[in-house]
C-alpha positions as CSV (number, residue, x, y, z in Angstrom):
1,M,-167.6,99.1,-128.7
2,R,-165.2,99.0,-125.7
3,D,-161.9,98.0,-125.7
4,N,-162.7,94.2,-124.6
5,E,-165.2,94.0,-127.5
6,I,-163.0,95.1,-129.9
7,L,-159.9,92.6,-129.0
8,T,-162.8,89.9,-128.3
9,R,-163.6,90.4,-132.3
10,I,-160.1,91.0,-133.3
11,S,-159.4,87.2,-131.6
12,A,-162.3,85.9,-133.7
13,L,-161.2,87.1,-137.0
14,V,-157.4,85.7,-136.5
15,T,-159.1,82.5,-135.3
16,E,-161.3,82.5,-138.9
17,E,-158.2,83.5,-140.7
18,H,-156.2,80.4,-139.2
19,E,-159.3,78.3,-139.9
20,L,-159.2,79.4,-143.2
21,R,-155.8,78.6,-144.3
22,N,-156.1,75.4,-142.7
23,K,-158.9,74.5,-145.2
24,M,-156.9,76.1,-147.9
25,S,-154.1,73.7,-146.7
26,A,-156.4,70.2,-146.7
27,G,-157.9,71.3,-149.8
28,E,-161.2,72.2,-148.7
29,L,-161.5,75.4,-150.4
30,T,-160.1,77.0,-153.6
31,S,-157.3,79.7,-153.5
32,D,-159.8,82.4,-154.7
33,Q,-162.5,81.4,-152.1
34,E,-159.4,81.9,-149.5
35,H,-157.8,84.9,-150.7
36,A,-161.6,86.7,-151.1
37,R,-162.3,85.9,-147.4
38,I,-158.6,86.9,-146.3
39,K,-159.2,89.9,-147.8
40,E,-162.1,90.5,-146.1
41,L,-160.7,89.6,-142.9
42,E,-157.7,91.9,-143.0
43,T,-159.8,95.0,-143.8
44,A,-162.1,94.1,-140.6
45,L,-158.7,93.4,-138.7
46,D,-157.3,96.8,-139.6
47,Q,-160.4,98.6,-138.7
48,C,-160.5,97.3,-135.4
49,W,-157.1,97.7,-134.6
50,D,-157.8,101.5,-135.8
51,L,-160.6,101.8,-133.5
52,L,-158.7,100.4,-130.9
53,R,-155.8,103.1,-131.3
54,Q,-158.2,105.7,-131.6
55,R,-159.5,104.7,-128.5
56,R,-156.3,104.7,-126.4
57,A,-155.0,108.0,-128.2
58,R,-158.1,109.4,-126.9
59,R,-157.9,108.0,-123.2
60,S,-154.1,108.9,-123.1
61,A,-155.3,112.5,-124.1
62,G,-157.8,112.7,-121.1
63,E,-160.5,112.5,-123.7
64,D,-163.5,110.1,-123.6
65,P,-162.8,106.8,-125.6
66,D,-166.2,106.6,-126.7
67,G,-166.0,109.3,-128.9
68,A,-163.8,107.3,-131.1
69,S,-165.3,105.7,-134.2
70,A,-164.7,103.4,-136.6
71,R,-163.4,104.4,-140.1
72,S,-164.5,103.1,-143.7
73,A,-162.4,100.5,-144.9
74,S,-161.0,102.7,-147.8
75,E,-160.1,105.1,-145.5
76,V,-158.2,102.5,-143.1
77,E,-156.6,100.8,-146.2
78,N,-155.2,103.9,-147.4
79,Y,-153.5,104.7,-144.6
80,R,-149.4,105.3,-145.3
81,Q,-147.4,103.3,-142.8
């Protein structure tokens, strides 16, 4: 996945998150439905940002950014800030 494809994916995930929050506010979703999907979206966003950071780091180190690969959700979600 190229940088622009990752950024497009991030944008789509953020848009979906906003739509879910709007539906929740309008009473179209239960909070359980919203929270479950929001958690999935947050995980997918974390994976996308991680992949984008890997690609940028590889490029800045003079390496091929295509050597970066998506990490598992469990790995990305357990990073320490």
